[in-house]
N, C-alpha and C positions, 0 to 999 in steps of 0.2 A: 662175598660180603661187601667188599669195597665197591663193586659194580652196583650193588643194590643201594648202597648209600649214595652213590653218585647219581643214580636214576632218581632217587627220592629228592636229592638236592636240586636237580634240574626241574623236577615236577613242582617243587616248592617255589623256585624262582619264577616259573611260568605263571603260577597262580598269583604270586605277588605282582608280577608285571601286568597281568590281566586286571587285577584289582585296582592297580594305580591307574591304568588306562580307563577303567570305568569311572573312577572318581574324577579324573580330569575331564571327562565328557559327560559328567552327571547332568549338566544342563547344556544340551547341544545347541540351544538357541540363545546362549549368553551373548550380550551385546558387546561388540568391539567398536571403539571409536573409529570412524572412517580416517583413512590416511590423509584425505584432502576434503575440506568442506567448502563446496562451491556455493552453497545456500547459507544465508545468515538468518537465524530466527531470533528476533528481538522481542523479549517479554515486556509487555506494556502493563499487564495486570495479572496477578495470580501467581501460582495456582491457589484457587480457593476451593474449599470443600463444603458441601451441604449434604445433610443426611437425606436418605439413608446411606449413599455411598457415591455421590456425584462429585467429580473433579472438573473444574472449569479453568481455562487459561487463555488469555488474550495475547496475541503476538503478531508481529509483522514479518513477512518473508521477503528477502531481497537476494539478489545474486551477488557474486564476488565483485562485480562492479558497482554494487549498490543500486541497481535497477530493480524496480518492484517485480515480484513474481505473484501474479494473480491467478484466480480461478482454480486453485487446487481444491480437490475433493477429499472426502474421508479416505478414499483409497490411496492417496498420496502420503498418508501418515501411518507410521508404525509406533505402537505404544510398548514400552518396556517398564516393568516394575521390579523393585527389589525389596522384598519383605524381610522379616526378622529371621527366617529360616533359609534364605536364599544367599548363596555365596556370590552371586553376580546377577545383574538385571536379566530378566527373562521376558520374552515376547508375550504379550497379552493378546489373545486372538479375539476376533469379532464375537465368537460364541461366549467367551468369558466376560467381555466388556463391550457393551453397545457404545457407539461413539457417533458424533455428528458435529458439523459446523453449524452453529446456530445463528439466529438473527442478532445483529449487533446494534440495533437502533438505539438502545438505552445506554450504550457505552462508547459508541463511535459514530462519527459523522465526517463525510468528505464534501467540501464545498469547492466549486470552481468559480472563479471570477473571470469572465470574458470581457476583455477591455478592447474596444474597437476604435480605431482612428477614423473619425468622421470629419476630417478637415476637408477643405475645398476640393482638392485633387480627387479624393475618394468619392465625394458626393457627385462630382461633375463627370467623372470618367468610368467608375466601376461599381456604383452602388448596387445594381442588380446582382452582379457576381458575388459581392461581399455578402449580401443578404442570403443568397443561395448557400454559400459556404458556411455562414454562421448557423443557419437552420440544420445543415448536415452535421455540424459539430455538436449542436445541442442534442440532436437525436442520438448521437453516439454516446453522450454522457448520461442523459436523464432517461430512465426507463418510462414506458407509456403509462404504467401504473405507479403512482407516487410512492417512492421509497424514502422514508424519513431520514435515512442515513446518507442519502445522496441529494445534493442540491446544487443550484447554479444561479448566479446573478449576472446581469449584463450592464456594463458601464461603457461610456464613450468619451472621447476627448476631441477637442479641436484646438483653437488658439487661446481660449479663455483659461483663467487660473481656477478651473473647476473640473472635477471628474464627475461628469453627469451620470445619473442613475437612469437607465432605460427600463430595467426590471429588477426589483429587489430579489434577494436570494430566495429561491423557492424550489419545490420538488415537483411543481406542476408543469408538465411539458407544454400543454396548450398555452398557458400564459406566456411562457418564454418565446414560443414561436410567433404568437400574436404580436409580441413586442417588437421582434425583428421585422415582421411584416409591416409594422406601423412606421418604420423609418422612412422619411421623405427627404428630398433634396433641400428643403428649407428648414431642417432641424437645427442647423448651425447658423450662427451670426458672425463667426470669426473664422476666416479661412486658413489661419496659421496652424501650426502643429506644436503643442506644448507636451512633447513626448516625455521629457524628464519630469515634468510636473505630474503627469499621469502615473508614472512609475512610483514616484514618492507617495502619492495619494492612494494608489492601489495597495502599496505595502502597508500603509496605515489601516486600511479596511481589513486586509488579511490578518494583521495583528489583532485587530478588534474582534474578529470572528473567533480566533483562537482563544482569546481571553475570556470571551462570553462562554464558550463551551467548557473551558478549564474551570470556571467558576461554578458550573453545573456538574463538575466531576465527570465530564464526558471527554474521551480522547478524540482529538480533531486533527484533520489535515486539510490544507488549502492549497489549490493549484491556481496560479495566475497565468492566464494566456493572453498575450498582448499582440494585436495585429496592427501593422502600420505599412504605408506605402512610401514613407519618407523619413526624413530626419528632423530633429528638434529645430524649429524656426523661431519659436517665440522667445527663447533666451530668458525665460523667467527664472530658471534655476541652474546652478552649475551642474555639469554632467557628473562630477564626482559625488555630489549629493545623492543623485539617483543611483550611482554605483554603490555608495555606502548603504543605502536603503536595502538594496538586494543582498549585499554581502552580510549585512546585519540580521537578515531574516533567519529564524530558527529552521532547523531541518524539516519541521513539519510543513513549511511553505515551499512549494516548488514553483519555479519560474520558467515559462516557455514563451518564446517570441517567434513571430512569423512575419517576415518582410517580403514584399512583392515589388518587382521592378528594380531599376537601376539607380534610383535616387535614395535608397536607404543607406544608413551608416552601419555597415556590417559589424564593425568593432563594437559599437554601442549595443546592438542587438545580441551579439555573442555574449557580452559581458552581462547584459540583463537577463538573458535566457540561460541561466546557469544550468538548468536541467534539460534544456533542449532549445536549439535555434534552427529554424528552417527558412530557406530562401527559395523563392520561385521567381522565374523570369517573366512569366506571363500570368495575368489575372485568371486566365482559364484553368490554371493548375491549382487554384486556391482551394477548391472544394476537396480534392483528393488529399492535399497536405493537411487540411483542417481535420479530415477524418483520421488520418494517421496520428495526429496529436491527440485526438479524442480517444483512440485505442490505447495510447500510452497512459493517458490519465485514468482511463477506465481500469487499466491494470493496476495503477497505483491504488485506486479506491478499493480494489478487490484483493489487495495483497495483505489485508488485515483479517485475521481469523480468530473468531471466538469458538474455541474447540472445547467440547464437553465429552466426557465419557464416564461410564459406570465402573468403578474399580471392584475387582474381585477380592481385594484384601479386606480383612475384617478386623485388623488389630495393628497396633504399632504407632508410635508417635513420630517416627523419623524414617518413614518409608521412602525409597528412591524412586524417582520418575524420570524417564527419558522419552521425549517425543521426537521422532526422526521424520524428516520430510524428504520426499523424493520428487524430482521433476526431471524426467528423462534419465540421463546419466549423472545428474547433479544431486548432491545430498547435503543435508545440514541437520543440526539437532539442538535441542535445549535440554538441560538437566535441572532438576528441582527435587524437593522433598515435600511430603505431605503427611498430615496426621490423620490416621484412620480410626481413632478412638471413637467407639460407638457405631461404627459402620455395620450395616445389616443388609439383607436382601431387599428387593422391592424397588430398586432404583429405576426411574424412567426419565427419558429424555424428551 
């Protein structure tokens, strides 16, 4: 009898153990926060819901060094939801929830300001190479078919107390290239270099662009790319004023500088190019470096994602949402909640 009771007890314990194990693994796809997040997802808008069951969220992706992470696709993201009957967030498959990265024209724009030194030394010694490099840069930034969310404007400076407009901000690639082609050696009447003044005025233009889009409830970012072959000679403004203009710029404004030759002030260009400084010894290297900067700016412009998906949840006012992003071995995530009241089938993206 004791042996029978013992066997029954062992059987009961085994059943309890298996039951607990089953409960623990009830959701085998429960989300666990990664031990290290190398990607940072910054929510700019949302999540917003629209019937019958669409959820939209606008965010930016950067790496752990705050560099932009662009060109992610739907396959780089995993969606987790936690409804009223879920003990933890569960993976939502593509079959349950269609998803896509949608057009951002109505909520986001990225503008690049190309600022060229056209002082006497450039016009007399290296104008053809500068025009070739500028055109290569423009082609890297602006797509052949106009994209309203991507635009570029061209400005130039010499010794005058003016930041000259060569081509206003536009998404038209042909207009931009024609403007570069139209630069001649007699465009300038002052051979000096008002570098600090150009920085101060470019900062004001970038601030104005941001303010314009913010007034229209559009998220915006601006990249300023400044090229020079020398240092400030005009002495119109203190260098600290130029430094302060850059330092006071919001994070939405990125600054890149490119210097060529041995007459540049490296310290100046490093301080002004807070997001990137490049130096080339020869004018013949200019095109390749301009292209590299263009790739970096392109990644910045494409690191903003308007992500939409159709939720399978049909009820609950405080449902959990996690969107996880992967790029190679790097991972990051955002967490949010949403109200699914009134959700039904029929969602289309």
